[in-house]
N, C-alpha and C positions, 0 to 999 in steps of 0.2 A: 148210728155211721153214714147214713146219706146225708145230715146236716153238717156233719163235720168233713165229708168231702165236697157240698156245695161252699164250705166257706174258703176251703181250700183253694178252689178255680176262682171263684172271687179274688182272693188274697195273690194268687197267681195272672190273674188280667189285670189286677193293678199295677202289679210290680212290672210288666211287658209296657205299660202306658206309658209309666213313668222314663222309664228308662229311654222309649222314643221320644220325648218329649227332650231329654237332656242333650240327645244325638244331632236335634234338629237344632241346634245352635249356631246364628247366622254366620257364613265366611266373609262378609262383607261389612264389618264393626268398624266404620274409620276413627272409631274411639280406641280401639283396641287391636293396634298393629301384629300384636303377639296371636290373636287370635287366627288374622288375617292371614296371613303368613308362619304359621308355624314349624317350629323344627321339624325337617322332614316330610313336608309337604309341598307342592309341587311351584307353590307360588314363590318369583325371583324377589328377593329383598333389593333393599336401594345400596345395601353395604356391595352386591355383588357388582352395582355398575361403578367401581372406584377407578377402573384400569381401563373404562370408556368413555366416549362424549357422543353425542348426539349433534346432528349437522341437519339443520331445515331450514325452507326455502319456500316461502309464501308466495303464491300466483302474484297478486294485487298488495299492495301495502309500499310506501316510503322507508320502512324497514323489514325488507326481503328474508335477509341473511340472519340467523341466530345458530350460535354455539352453546351447548352445555356442557358442563364437564361436574365431579363430583369431587368432595373433599370431607376429610372426616375431623370434626372437632370434637375432641374426647368422644363420647362414646355417640354423638350425632352425625347423621350422614347429611351433608349440604349440597344442593344444588345451586350451582353458578350459572345463570346466560347471559351472554352479550349480545347485543343487537348494535346496529350502529346508532349509537345516542344515546346507550342507557346500559347498566348493569344491574342483574337484580341475583340476592342471595337470601336462601330460604331452606329450613328445613323441609324436607319432602317426606311425604308415606307412601309404601306402595301396596294397593289393594288388589288383591288377586293379578299380582303381575302388570297394574296398572297404575301410572299417578299422573297429575295433572299440576301444572305451575303457572300461576297467575301471574302476570307481568305488571301489574299494575299500572296500566296505562300501556299497556302494547297489547292486550290482550292475553288470553291463556291457551297455552297448548297442552293436549294430553295424550301419552305414548302408552301401548301396551305392548309389555313383552312376550317374548317367546324364547325357548331353547333348542336348538337344531339335536341330529345325534350325536353330534360331538360334542355338545355341554354348550356352544359359545351362544351368548344373548344378542336376538335381534330384533328388531322393530316389527312386530305383527302389525301393527295399524298405527295412523297417526292424526292428530286436526287440530283444528285451530278455531278458537271461536266467534272468529272476526273475519274469516274467509278461509278458503281451501290452501291446504299446502301441496305445492307444487311435487316436492319430495322429501324425504327424511331418511337418514341412515345413521345408524350405529356402528362406531366404530373405535377400535382399540386403539387406544393411543399410543400402542408401539408401532402403528401403521400408517402416524401421522408421515407425511412430507416433509423431508429438513428445507428450509426455505433461506434461512441466513445465509446472507453472502452468495445467493445465487438472481439470476435472472429468468424471468417468465412471459411468457409471450401469447397473447389471443388476438388471431387473426395478425393485422399488422401492429397491433398495439403491444409493447415491448416495457417492459420495468422490471427494475432490478434493487435488490433489498442489501445496503451495505452496512456494516458493523462501523460502529454502534449505533442500532438504530435510524437509518436514514433511506426512506424509499425516494428513487428516481422514478417518478411517472411519465410515462410517453416518452423513450427515447427515441430521438429520432433525429436522421439528415436533413438541416435547414439550413437555406441561404443568407446568412448577417451581414453582406454587405456587395460590394460590387469594385472592381477593378479595372479602370481605363487604359488601354496600351496606346502607345506611342502614336503619333502623326505618322501621317496620315490617315491610316485607316481607324486609330483609336476606337478597337475593338472592345467594347464591355463584357469584361468573365467575371462570374458571378462567384463568392466565394462562401465555401462550404462549410459547416461545423456540426458534429454529433453532440446533441446533449438531450437531458430531459425536459419536458413541456414544464415541471413543476417538481420541485424536492421539500419533503417534507418530514417530521421527526414519525416515529412509531414506536408501540410497543408491541412486546410476544405475549400471548397467550396461550401461557404454558408450553411454547413451542407447536401449538397447534394450527395456529392462526397468528392473524395481527391485525390491530387497530389503531388508526391514526389519532394522531392526540388531537386534532382537531374536528374528530366521529366523522369524518368525510368519508371513510375508507373503510371497510372491514371486510378481511379474507382468511380463507378456511380451509386449511389442506385435507382431502379426502383422495382413498385408494381408488375411488370407483365412486360413480354417480350414475345417477339415471341414464342416460344415452353415452355414456363413459366407461369402458373399464379400465380405464390406465387413471395414473395417479394425475390429478389436477389440483391447481386453487381456484376457490370460487372467491370472486371478487364482487362486491357491491361498492359502487361509485355513486355517493350522493342520492340512492334511492332508485340508479338507474338500473338497467336489465343487468342481471348478474354474468358475470363474465366467466369463462371457464378456459382457465390459463395453463398452458402445458410449461413444465421446465427444461428452460434448456441448456 
């Protein structure tokens, strides 16, 4: 009887150890996304981002702004990222609510996601492997600011979007010539006209922002930003400081 009890005890210990080994399956296996984010787990899947877009602004770069949105092709979720002068599209997998995107020439972005009490997805953290990200925001597509046929202003700089796809940049009143009055005074009077510094074609990015055809300009609308609680358009012009323009 004692020998039987000993054998049963050994068998029980073996079963417990075996179960523990199965339970220790890693949740961070990039080769198996179904293990990373199983049904019912807290991990956020890429399919949940279809109604969102991500706006990022780097502190130092010739391509500071980037917009990423998500599309479904069959059973595959792809991330599409636009920067000034580039577009990259590829399938991206979330691992423990985190994913990275290598732009192949413009560095890699990494985003960590979380949900608030209402179930809304937000960015928990963000980073870029070639320099600090000034700010990034996850936005619902329904919150994008309409900009077609509208004017925006950043400081004294005014610009306007006209359909079809024409951007009038830096609209201002200028002296375009002079008239000279009759003798004997011959008073010189300036002639004023209001118009843009330049006009160029653009195309929309899902109505979330725009890109000029020559890649000089990239603009993205956001309902708020780091230092603003009002809807604005972020505009990058040829790598210069990002402008924050209010709709007029």
